[in-house]
C-alpha positions as CSV (number, residue, x, y, z in Angstrom):
1,X,22.4,-51.8,-1.2
2,X,19.0,-50.4,-0.4
3,X,15.8,-51.7,-2.0
4,X,15.2,-48.4,-3.9
5,X,18.7,-48.6,-5.4
6,X,18.1,-52.1,-6.6
7,X,14.7,-51.2,-8.1
8,X,16.2,-48.1,-9.8
9,X,19.0,-50.1,-11.4
10,X,16.6,-52.8,-12.7
11,X,14.2,-50.1,-13.9
12,X,16.9,-48.2,-15.8
13,X,18.1,-51.4,-17.4
14,X,14.6,-52.2,-18.6
15,X,14.1,-48.7,-19.9
16,X,17.5,-48.8,-21.7
17,X,16.8,-52.2,-23.2
18,X,13.3,-51.1,-24.3
19,X,14.6,-48.0,-26.0
20,X,17.5,-49.9,-27.6
21,X,14.8,-52.2,-29.1
22,X,12.8,-49.2,-30.3
23,X,9.7,-50.1,-28.2
24,X,7.3,-47.7,-26.5
25,X,6.2,-48.4,-23.0
26,X,2.7,-49.2,-24.5
27,X,4.1,-51.8,-26.9
28,X,6.3,-53.4,-24.1
29,X,3.2,-53.6,-21.9
30,X,1.2,-55.3,-24.6
31,X,4.0,-57.8,-25.3
32,X,4.4,-58.5,-21.6
33,X,0.6,-58.6,-20.9
34,X,1.0,-55.8,-18.4
35,X,-0.5,-52.3,-18.1
36,X,1.5,-49.4,-19.5
37,X,1.4,-47.5,-16.2
38,X,2.9,-50.5,-14.5
39,X,5.7,-50.6,-17.0
40,X,6.3,-46.9,-16.3
41,X,6.4,-47.6,-12.5
42,X,8.8,-50.5,-13.0
43,X,11.1,-48.4,-15.2
44,X,11.1,-45.6,-12.6
45,X,11.9,-48.0,-9.8
46,X,8.6,-47.2,-8.1
47,X,7.3,-50.8,-7.8
48,X,8.9,-54.0,-6.5
49,X,7.8,-56.3,-9.2
50,X,7.7,-60.1,-8.8
51,X,10.3,-62.3,-10.4
52,X,7.6,-63.5,-12.8
53,X,6.8,-60.0,-13.9
54,X,10.5,-59.4,-14.6
55,X,10.5,-62.7,-16.5
56,X,7.5,-61.5,-18.6
57,X,9.3,-58.2,-19.3
58,X,12.5,-59.9,-20.3
59,X,10.7,-62.3,-22.5
60,X,8.9,-59.5,-24.2
61,X,12.2,-57.7,-24.7
62,X,13.7,-60.9,-26.1
63,X,16.6,-61.0,-23.5
64,X,17.5,-63.3,-20.7
65,X,16.0,-62.6,-17.2
66,X,19.6,-62.3,-15.9
67,X,20.3,-59.5,-18.3
68,X,17.6,-57.5,-16.5
69,X,18.2,-58.4,-12.9
70,X,21.9,-58.8,-12.7
71,X,23.2,-56.2,-10.2
72,X,26.7,-54.7,-10.2
73,X,29.0,-55.6,-7.4
74,X,28.9,-52.0,-6.2
75,X,27.1,-48.8,-7.1
76,X,30.1,-47.3,-8.9
77,X,29.6,-49.9,-11.6
78,X,25.9,-49.3,-11.9
79,X,26.1,-46.6,-14.6
80,X,28.7,-48.5,-16.5
81,X,26.6,-51.7,-16.4
82,X,23.5,-49.8,-17.6
83,X,25.4,-48.2,-20.5
84,X,27.1,-51.5,-21.4
85,X,23.7,-53.2,-21.4
86,X,22.2,-50.6,-23.7
87,X,25.2,-51.0,-26.1
88,X,24.8,-54.8,-26.0
89,X,21.2,-54.5,-27.0
90,X,22.1,-52.3,-29.9
91,X,24.7,-54.7,-31.1
92,X,22.3,-57.6,-30.9
93,X,19.9,-55.7,-33.2
94,X,22.6,-55.4,-35.9
95,X,22.7,-57.9,-38.8
96,X,25.4,-60.5,-38.6
97,X,27.8,-58.7,-40.9
98,X,27.6,-55.4,-39.0
99,X,28.0,-57.3,-35.7
100,X,31.2,-58.9,-37.0
101,X,32.6,-55.5,-38.1
102,X,31.7,-54.0,-34.7
103,X,33.4,-56.9,-32.8
104,X,36.5,-56.7,-35.0
105,X,36.7,-52.9,-34.5
106,X,36.3,-53.2,-30.7
107,X,39.0,-55.9,-30.5
108,X,41.3,-53.7,-32.4
109,X,40.5,-50.7,-30.2
110,X,41.0,-52.7,-27.0
111,X,44.3,-54.1,-28.3
112,X,45.5,-50.6,-29.1
113,X,44.6,-49.6,-25.5
114,X,46.7,-52.4,-24.1
115,X,43.8,-54.6,-23.1
116,X,44.4,-58.4,-23.2
């Protein structure tokens, strides 16, 4: 996997997480003590940020660093992983009762599809 591909995946995951949390780039920058332009560059995969910068962004987004930097085993999984990450952030933002209903519904759906 090329450097640009890695940066693009991480940037998209940050953007998806930020949007799922309802944050602007400016607010994320403020929370992470970074410049809004830098956040934009990270999200577009234009900058190779340090691990500490990714840590600051993850902390500001209230997610684990691993949620941001985990890379799929192959590029075919990249879009799925990004979409799954975005859905997970939305689920985390639900209150406990709605999360329970969602989980029950998904278990039923998966069971109906033959998943074990």
